[in-house]
N, C-alpha and C positions, 0 to 999 in steps of 0.2 A: 193520308195519315200524317199526324203531326209528329215531329221529332221528339224522341224521349229525352227528357232532361232530368238529371239528378243532381241535387245540391248536396255536396259533401260538407263535413264539418270544417274542411280546410277552406271553404269558400269558393270552390271551383264547380263549374257545371260541365257535364260530360254529354257528348252526343251519342255515345254508345252505352248499352246497358253495362252496369258495373256489378260486382258481387254483392254490394250492399243493397242493391235494388231488390234482391230476392226476399228481403224481409217484408215487402209489401204483400206477398202472398200468404204470410203468416197471420193468423187471426190475432187481433189485439188481446184477446183474453188469454192467449197462451204465452204471452211475453211477460217476463219478469225482469224489471229494470232495477238495477242497484244504483247506488250513488255513483255518479259519473266523476271521473278524474279530470282535472283541467288539462287541456291540451297544451303541450309545450312544443317549441320549435324542433326539439330533437326527436319527438315521437313521430313515427311514420304513419301515413294514412294508407290503409290497406287498399282503398279503391283508387288511390292516385299513383301508387307505385308503378302501375303498368299503363298509365295514361300516356297518350301520344304527345301531350304537352311537355313531357320530360325529354330533354335533348338526348337524342340517340337511343331513346327507349330504355335507358338504364335505370335500374332501381336505385333509390336513395340509400338503400342499405349498403350499397357497394362503397359509398363514401365513408361509411363507418367501420370499415375493415380495420382490425387492430394492426398497429405498426409492428414491425419486426422487433422482437424482444432481444435484448442484449444480455448475454450470460457474463457473470462475474467470476473470476478465478483468483485465488490467493495462494501465495507461496511465502515461505521464509527464505531469506537470503543469507548465505554464508560467505564470509570474506569481505564484507563491506565495512570499511573503517573511516570513511569521510563523506561529507555531503556531496562532494564532486563525484564520488562513486555512484551515488543515487542518480545523478544526472546522466551518467554514462549508461546505466541500465535502462533508464527511461528512453533515451535516444535510440538504443539498440532495439527495444521492443516496439517502439512506435514506428520503426521502419517496416514492420510486418503489415501486409496490405489489409488483413481482416481485423486489425486491432483498432477499436474505437478510441480508447483512452488507456494510458498506462501511468500508474502513480506508484512511486516508491516512498514508503513511510519510513524515514530513517530511524525514528525513535524506537519503533518496534521491529525494525528490519523486515518489513513486509513489502511484497510486490502485489499490487492490485491491478488486474487487467480486465477491461470490458471489451468483449468481442462478440460477433454474431454467431460464431461457430466454435467448436471445441478445437483450440489451437495450442493446447498445453505443451505438446511435444515441440512445436515450432518455437514457442516462447522459451522453453528450457534450453533448446539448442542455441538460440540467439544470445541468451545470457551467458551460457557456457563459453561462447566465442569471445565474449568481453573479458572473461576471467573470473566469473563468479559461479556459485553453485546454488541451485534452488532445491528446496524440499517442500513437498506438498502438505506436510503436517501443519495444521493450524497451531498446535501447541507442542512443539518439538520437545523431546526430553532434554534436560539440561546436560550440556557437554562439559568436559573437564576444562579447567582454566588453561589457556594457552601458555606455553613455555616462553618466558620473557627472553631467554637467551636465543631461542630459535627465531622469535619475532625480530629481534634486533641484530641478527647475525650479519646481514648485509651492511647495516650501518657501522657495526663494529669493525668488520673487515675493511671497509673503505677508510675508516678513520686510522686504522693501524697502517694501511698502505700509504696514506697521506703522510703520517708521521715518519715512516721509513723513507719515503721519497725526499722529505725535507732534510732528514739527517744525512742521507746519502749525498744530496746536493751540496751540503757544506764541505764534504770531502772531495767529491768528484761531480762538478756541475753537469757534465755530459751524461753520466750514468744516472744521476738524480733526475735529469730532465726526461730521460727515457723511461724511468720508473713512473714518473708522473703520467706519461702517455699510457703506460700499461694500466695504471690505476684508473685513468679516465675510461679506458675501454672496458675494464671489468665492471665499473659502476654504471656505464652507459648501456651495457648489453640488456639487462632486464627492462630498463626504461624504454629502450628502442623497441623491444619485443612487444611491450604493452601498447606503445604508440601504434605499431603496425596492426595489432588486433583491433584497436579502437578505430583506426582508419577504415578497416574492412567492415566494421559494424555501423558506420555512419557518423562517427565523431572525429572528423579530420583535424580539428583545431583544439585538441585537448592539451592539458598541461604537460602530459608526457611528450607530445609532439613538439611543444615549444622547448622543453628541456633537451630533447634530442638534437634539435637544430642549434640550440645555443652551445651545447658541448661540442658538437661537430664543427661549428663555426670557430670556436675558440681553438680547437686543434688545428684547423686550417691556417689560422693567422699566427700560430706559434705560441699562443698563451696556454701552455700545457698545464701549468700549476693552477691557473685560474679556472680551467675547464674541470679539473678534478675537484677544486673547492666548490664550484657551483653545484656539482652533483652531490657532494657531501652535505651542503646546506639544504639541498632539496630533500634528501632522504631524512635529514634531521627534522625538517618541517613536517614531513609526512608522518613520522613517528609521533611527534608532539600532537598533531591533529588527531591521529588515531587514539592516543591516550585520552585526549579531551573528549572525544566522541564516546569512548567506552564509559567514561565517568558520567556523561550526560545520559546514557542509556541505562545506567545502573539502577536508577529509580524505577524505570519502567519494568526492568527485569525482576526487581524485587516485588513489584506489584503483581506481576503475573505469577510469581512463585507463591503468592498467598493462597491461591486456589489449590486444594488437594486434588489428586488425580481421580479418586473414587469417593463414594459416599455410602453410608450405611442406611439402607431404606428398610422400613418396617412393612412387612406384608402379612398382616394379621399377627400371629405370634412368631413368624419367621423373620430373620434378619438376613439381608442379602447385600453384597457389595456390588454396586453398579457404577458405571461411568457417569460423569457429570451430564453428558448429553442425553442420558436416559431419564433424568429427573424432570418431572412435570409439576405444575402448580397443583397443590392438593396432596402431594406425596408426603408421607410422614418419615422423617429422618432422625437419626440419633447422632449426637456429637459428644465424644468423651471429653473429660476434663483435660485441658491442654490441646484439644483439637480445634481446627479451624472450620468455619462454616463453609460448605461447598456452594451454597446458594443463599439468596435472601430468604429468610424464614420468619414465621410467626411463632413466638415462644408458647409452648403448651405446658399445662399442669403446674410446674413450679417456677418460682422466680430464680434468677441466676445473674451472675456478674460476667461481663464480657470485656475483653481487652480490645478496644477499637483504635488503638494508637496508630496502627499502620495505615488506617484510612482517614481518620479525623485528626490525628496528632494529640488526642486526649491522653495524658500520661496516666490518669487514674482509671481503673476499671469502672465501667458503667453498669449499674444495677438495672435489670429489665424485669418487668412484671409479665405474667401470662397475658397473652393477647398483643403484646408489643412486637414490633418488627425489629429484626436484627439483620445487619448487612452481612453479605458474604465476605469472608476474609477475617471476620472477627474471631477471637479466640475465647472459648469457654474457660473460665478461670477456675471455678471451684467445684463443678459437679458435672455429671452426665445429664445432658439436656435433650429434650425432645421438641422438635419443631415441625411446622407445616410449611412446605415450600410455597413461596408466593411469587417467584420470578420464573420467567421462561428461560430455556437454555440460551446462553449467550446474552442475557439481558440483566444479569445481576449487577450489583453496585460496582464491582471491579470491572466488569465488561463495559459498563457505561463510562467509567473513568478512562479506560483505554480508548474507547471510541471518541471521546472528547479530545484526547491527545492526538489521535490520528487525524481528526477533522481539523484541528488547529494547525497541524503541520502541513496538511495538504493544501491549505489556503496560504499561498506565499504572499509576502508583503509586496506592495507595488514597486518598491525600490529594488527588491530582488528580481522581480520579473523584468524591470527595465534593464538591470545589469546583464541578465541573460540575453536579452535582445541586442543590447549594445555590444556585448562581447562577440556576437556572431559577425558583426561588421568590423569592429575595431581590431580584433586579432588578425584576420587575414589582411586587413589594410596595412597594419604595421609590418607584417611579414613581407608584403609586397614592397613597401617602402625600403626596408632593409636590403632586399635583393637589388633594388634599383641603385641604392647607394654603393653596393658592392660591384655592380656591373658597369654602370654608366661612369664615364670619366668626369672628373671635376671640371667646372667651367673655368 
């Protein structure tokens, strides 16, 4: 007997019968052949998958197994008032073993975490240890404006104690110096506590740590007034940075406020109030005069004017004709309008602008990345040098 040989479309010959060889027993008249698709390197060959020429006898399909998917979780951050706070949160979250990537978007106060498993509780606990609070709502309800007196209470107390210490030192230098020491300890307590929490969360060389060491060192060498002044200037800088950051985020907050919480959807002759996440392309919605569009829509029936200044900066209302598209966030000026939704949830004009802002902030400049890497070496090196100057005797 001669060995059976079958030539496959992959160009291989097999010494053993293969499943495709069974078609020889079928009568040619019973076969119907359609147009053949060109073979590609990714397409598997049914007769070759089990061939002995494959190493280990494994199927090629095993090499095409899908990779483990990463889940993305988002939170809103409360209490973040400076870009350095964003770095502290990122460092704390990235210490978790199952976190692939953690990004803090400072402009919109969001934390985005990519992880293999659901580790929301671990992330929230890690951020809480650093001193911040997370909320899982993607669009949290607007909160009341913070009380300026409460925010600046620590700075004002330290300033008054500094003034009292200086005035007392003019009358009694000894008691004035002691009051400077008490002022330093009062101002140092919250900073040292923050430094301790950051040290435990994986950020040993934070600005709080440096200020704690600087103030403690000034107390040790007897520069009590200088130690209190360093803490006062540090808190003043923190408040100014917080004020500048809040002003920078004000535009993003105003943009997010352009979206109404609900929309009026027409269901035949019925009107129903629905959340924005329930709107789908093709839904018919109504917007009253003075109301804002909840999603991108196509104007129906009548022409109308829309105020788009919040999105485009155009100061004059724009007239739109039936069939024209109107962006979400625009205000109907003169009448009740009916529109057909044309955007998916989370993909309106406002959402796209916010996504561009987040993407622009997540890509840090090369100089910023270099400074981050450089500070990891420079800060501990300078601290070590200062310790050597204190310990080693002069030559």
